[in-house]
C-alpha positions in Angstrom: 5.5 -32.4 -16.2 4.7 -35.8 -14.9 1.6 -35.1 -12.6 1.4 -38.7 -11.7 4.5 -38.9 -9.5 3.4 -35.8 -7.3 0.7 -35.4 -5.1 -1.3 -31.9 -4.5 -0.9 -31.0 -0.8 -2.8 -27.8 -1.2 -4.8 -25.8 -3.3 -6.6 -22.5 -4.3 -7.9 -20.0 -6.9 -6.2 -16.5 -8.1 -5.9 -15.2 -11.1 -2.7 -15.7 -13.0 -0.1 -12.9 -14.0 3.0 -13.3 -15.1 6.2 -9.7 -15.9 6.2 -8.5 -19.2 9.5 -9.5 -20.4 10.2 -6.7 -22.5 9.6 -4.1 -20.0 10.0 -6.2 -17.0 7.4 -3.9 -15.1 3.9 -4.8 -16.4 1.8 -7.3 -15.3 0.6 -9.6 -18.3 -2.6 -11.7 -17.4 -2.0 -15.3 -18.4 -5.5 -16.8 -17.5 -8.9 -15.2 -18.2 -10.4 -15.8 -15.3 -9.8 -17.6 -11.5 -8.1 -20.8 -11.6 -6.8 -23.2 -9.5 -3.1 -22.7 -8.0 -1.7 -25.7 -6.8 1.6 -27.1 -4.5 2.7 -30.8 -5.4 4.9 -32.8 -4.0 7.4 -34.8 -5.7 8.0 -37.8 -3.3 11.2 -39.2 -6.1 12.8 -36.0 -6.3 11.7 -34.7 -2.6 10.7 -31.4 -4.0 8.1 -28.8 -4.1 6.5 -27.2 -7.0 4.0 -24.7 -7.6 1.5 -25.7 -11.0 -1.2 -24.2 -12.4 -3.4 -25.5 -15.7 -5.7 -23.3 -17.9 -7.1 -26.4 -19.8 -4.5 -28.7 -20.9 -2.0 -25.6 -21.0 0.6 -24.9 -17.8 0.6 -21.5 -17.1 2.8 -22.2 -13.6 5.1 -24.9 -13.4 8.0 -23.5 -11.0 9.5 -25.4 -8.6 10.5 -23.9 -5.3 14.0 -23.5 -3.9 15.3 -22.3 -0.2 16.0 -19.0 -2.0 12.8 -17.8 -3.4 11.1 -15.0 -1.6 7.0 -14.7 -2.3 6.1 -11.0 -1.6 3.0 -9.1 -0.7 2.4 -6.0 -2.8 -1.2 -5.3 -1.6 -3.7 -6.6 0.4 -4.9 -9.2 -2.2 -1.9 -9.5 -4.6 1.6 -11.5 -4.2 4.6 -12.3 -6.3 7.5 -14.7 -6.6 10.3 -14.8 -9.2 11.7 -17.6 -10.6 15.3 -17.7 -12.0 14.6 -21.2 -14.0 11.9 -19.8 -16.0 13.1 -16.5 -16.2 10.0 -14.8 -14.9 8.1 -13.2 -12.0 4.8 -15.2 -10.8 1.9 -12.8 -9.5 -1.3 -13.8 -8.2 -4.4 -11.5 -7.8 -7.1 -13.3 -4.7 -10.3 -12.6 -3.6 -9.2 -11.8 -0.1 -6.9 -11.3 2.0 -7.4 -14.5 3.8 -6.5 -16.7 0.9 -2.9 -14.7 0.3 -2.4 -15.1 3.6 -2.9 -19.0 3.4 -0.5 -19.5 0.0 2.1 -17.0 1.6 1.9 -19.6 4.7 2.0 -22.5 2.8 5.1 -20.8 0.4 7.1 -20.3 3.8 6.3 -23.7 5.2 7.3 -25.5 1.6 10.4 -23.5 1.6 11.5 -24.6 4.7 10.8 -27.8 3.6 13.5 -27.4 0.7 15.2 -25.8 2.7 16.5 -28.5 4.7 15.9 -31.0 2.4 19.0 -28.8 0.6 21.1 -28.9 3.9 20.7 -32.8 4.2 21.6 -32.8 0.7 24.7 -30.5 1.4 25.7 -32.6 4.4 25.8 -36.3 2.3 27.9 -34.3 0.1 30.6 -32.9 2.4 30.6 -36.8 3.7 31.2 -37.9 0.8 34.3 -35.4 0.0 36.3 -35.9 3.0 39.3 -37.2 2.9 38.7 -40.3 3.8 36.5 -41.0 0.6 38.4 -39.1 -1.4 39.0 -41.7 -4.2 34.6 -41.0 -4.4 34.9 -37.4 -4.9 34.4 -36.8 -8.2 31.4 -39.6 -8.5 29.8 -37.3 -5.7 29.8 -34.2 -7.9 26.3 -34.8 -9.5 24.3 -33.4 -7.2 25.4 -29.8 -7.7 22.3 -28.8 -9.7 21.1 -25.5 -11.0 18.8 -25.2 -8.2 21.1 -25.4 -5.6 23.2 -22.0 -7.0 20.5 -20.2 -8.3 19.5 -18.0 -5.5 21.4 -14.9 -6.3 19.2 -14.6 -10.0 15.9 -14.9 -7.5 16.5 -12.0 -6.2 17.6 -10.2 -9.0 14.3 -11.3 -10.5 12.4 -9.6 -7.7 14.4 -6.7 -7.5 13.9 -5.8 -11.4 10.1 -6.3 -11.0 9.1 -5.2 -7.5 10.0 -2.4 -4.9 9.2 -3.8 -2.2 12.7 -6.3 -2.8 14.7 -8.0 0.2 18.2 -7.3 -1.3 20.0 -9.1 1.3 21.9 -12.0 -0.2 21.8 -16.0 0.9 24.7 -17.4 1.7 25.5 -20.6 -0.4 27.3 -23.1 1.1 27.7 -25.3 -2.3 30.0 -23.0 -4.0 33.2 -24.6 -3.3 33.8 -23.9 0.2 37.2 -25.0 -0.1 38.2 -22.3 -2.5 38.8 -18.7 -0.1 39.5 -16.4 -3.6 36.3 -18.1 -4.9 34.2 -17.2 -2.3 36.0 -13.7 -2.3 34.7 -13.2 -6.0 31.6 -14.4 -5.2 30.7 -11.6 -3.1 32.3 -9.3 -4.9 29.7 -9.8 -8.0 27.2 -10.2 -5.3 27.9 -6.8 -4.3 28.2 -5.4 -7.5 24.7 -7.1 -8.3 22.8 -5.3 -5.3 24.7 -1.8 -6.4 23.2 -2.1 -9.7 19.6 -3.4 -7.9 19.9 -0.4 -6.2 20.5 1.9 -9.1 17.0 0.0 -11.2 15.0 0.3 -7.9 15.7 4.2 -8.1 14.7 4.6 -11.9 11.8 2.2 -11.6 10.4 4.8 -8.7 11.1 7.6 -11.3 9.4 5.7 -13.6 6.4 4.4 -11.6 5.0 8.1 -11.2 4.9 8.5 -15.0 2.9 5.7 -15.2 0.3 6.8 -13.3 -1.9 8.2 -15.9 -1.9 5.0 -18.1 -2.6 3.0 -14.6 -6.0 5.6 -14.5 -6.8 5.3 -18.2 -6.5 1.2 -18.1 -9.0 1.6 -14.9 -11.3 4.0 -16.9 -11.6 1.3 -19.4 -12.4 -1.5 -16.8 -14.4 0.7 -15.0 -16.4 1.2 -18.6 -16.4 -2.7 -19.4 -18.1 -3.4 -15.9 -20.8 -1.2 -16.7 -21.1 -2.3 -19.8 -21.5 -5.9 -18.6 -24.2 -4.7 -15.5 -26.2 -3.4 -18.5 -25.7 -6.7 -20.4 -27.3 -8.6 -17.1 -29.5 -6.6 -16.5 -31.1 -6.9 -20.3 -30.8 -10.8 -19.9 -32.6 -10.4 -16.6 -35.5 -8.9 -18.5 -36.3 -11.7 -20.8 -34.7 -14.4 -18.8 -38.3 -15.6 -18.8 -38.6 -16.4 -22.5 -35.5 -18.7 -22.6 -33.7 -20.6 -19.9 -30.3 -20.4 -21.6 -30.0 -16.9 -20.6 -29.6 -17.9 -17.0 -26.2 -19.3 -18.2 -25.0 -16.0 -20.0 -26.1 -14.8 -17.0 -23.7 -16.6 -14.7 -21.0 -16.3 -17.1 -21.4 -12.4 -17.2 -21.8 -11.7 -13.5 -18.4 -14.5 -13.3 -16.6 -12.0 -15.5 -17.6 -8.9 -14.0 -16.4 -10.3 -11.0 -13.1 -11.1 -11.9 -12.9 -7.7 -13.5 -14.2 -6.2 -10.2 -11.1 -7.9 -8.6 -8.6 -6.8 -11.1 -10.0 -3.4 -10.9 -9.8 -3.2 -7.3 -6.0 -4.8 -7.6 -5.3 -2.0 -10.4 -6.6 0.4 -7.3 -4.4 -0.7 -5.0 -1.7 -0.8 -7.0 -2.8 3.2 -8.1 -3.2 4.1 -4.3 0.2 3.2 -3.4 1.5 5.2 -6.5 -0.2 8.1 -5.8 1.1 7.7 -1.7 4.6 8.0 -3.0 3.9 11.3 -5.3 1.9 12.8 -2.4 4.7 11.3 0.3 7.2 13.0 -2.1 5.2 16.6 -2.3 4.7 16.8 1.6 7.0 19.1 2.5 5.8 21.5 -0.4 2.3 20.9 0.8 3.4 21.6 4.5 4.7 25.2 3.9 1.9 25.8 1.8 -0.5 25.3 4.4 1.9 26.7 7.1 1.6 29.9 5.2 -1.8 30.1 4.3 -2.2 29.7 8.5 0.0 32.6 8.4 -1.9 34.8 6.1 -5.0 33.9 8.0 -3.6 34.9 11.0 -2.3 38.3 9.9 -6.3 38.9 8.4 -7.5 37.8 12.5 -5.2 40.0 13.9 -6.1 43.3 11.5 -9.7 42.3 12.6 -9.0 42.2 16.4 -7.5 45.7 15.7 -10.3 46.6 14.0 -12.7 45.5 17.0 -10.1 47.4 19.6 -10.4 50.3 17.9 -14.1 50.3 18.3 -13.8 49.4 21.5 -11.5 52.2 22.4 -14.1 54.8 20.5 -17.4 53.1 22.7 -15.3 53.4 25.8 -14.5 57.2 25.1 -17.9 57.6 24.4 -18.9 55.9 27.2 -16.6 58.5 29.4 -18.1 61.9 27.8 -21.7 60.5 28.8 -20.7 59.7 31.9 -19.3 63.4 32.3 -22.0 64.6 31.4 -24.4 62.7 33.5 -22.3 63.7 36.6 -22.6 67.6 35.1 -26.4 67.1 35.3 -26.4 65.3 38.9 -24.9 68.4 40.2 -27.0 71.0 38.5 -29.8 69.0 40.0 -28.0 68.8 43.2 -27.7 72.3 43.4 -31.2 73.0 42.5 -32.4 70.7 44.9 -30.3 72.4 47.4 -32.3 76.2 46.6 -35.3 74.4 47.2 -34.3 72.9 50.4 -33.1 76.3 51.9 -36.8 78.4 50.2 -38.8 75.3 52.2 -36.7 75.9 55.3 -37.1 80.0 55.0 -41.1 79.3 54.3 -41.0 76.8 57.3 -39.2 79.8 59.6 -41.7 82.3 58.3 -44.8 80.2 59.2 -43.7 79.6 62.4 -43.0 83.2 63.5 -46.4 84.0 62.2 -48.0 81.2 64.7 -45.6 82.5 67.2 -47.2 86.4 66.8 -50.8 84.7 66.6 
């Protein structure tokens, strides 16, 4: 790399990962802690690059092409494929804002690379016009690997993630004067897309099987974080004896923060896998829920039938009590009528005695 010819135009800090070259599924960390990731502009070549150094080692050296795609796979993690490096880079950020800013710059510089590519194509078309046929052979050199590697980028992305944009982009540099070549190119693209779809299906099935492995890794990260927290506590107890412990504490706190960021990223990926598994079992769960509700309804109906029987019994008892009450009232009325008749006779007798006297 010749960084003295390039200018950094944007920098941020992130954890750097690369896809496992063997499995093409698991992420391998290439930095032990958050490092600086910068966009560089090479004015001599008119290209944009993403570069990150871990000490003197270059862990990212990726030239941005118009066919690259930066994909956000979670709230704080994003990735892109570089076909020339034959790998997929992943970045874990400490906040959503940093990820959004990095993605915004990626889109901006990708558009700048596209415009530069179009200008280069226009110059080439002018150079290959009939009025300049003699210079055609000399102007074929601008066809660099950068201008024809778009579909390889998309293949790498489709092998490493399930959130891939599978739409091929038109490449006007692929011998526009030959229709047969274009037809063969699109047939190859179609076959590649079919293969990518099959790979995505297989990756989805395998991701379900990897849930247990993710849980074990998360458990290991949690145990490591707890161990480091205990170590920090011990260092705090003896910090008054030596000032050197403060430096160790700072390093341990930084390591804990990095582990927590990695843990959050793993947890987010695990949550995504769980959501996919839950979505696959959603219909079964819904059916079980309906069956339980139906059983509860049947039990509730049985309870209502029992309550209805009790109410009917109470109604019959109330009717019997009312009948007995009516009979008692009739008896009382008859007795009252007899007493009234006796009182009437007594009154008549008394009145007769008064008259006689």
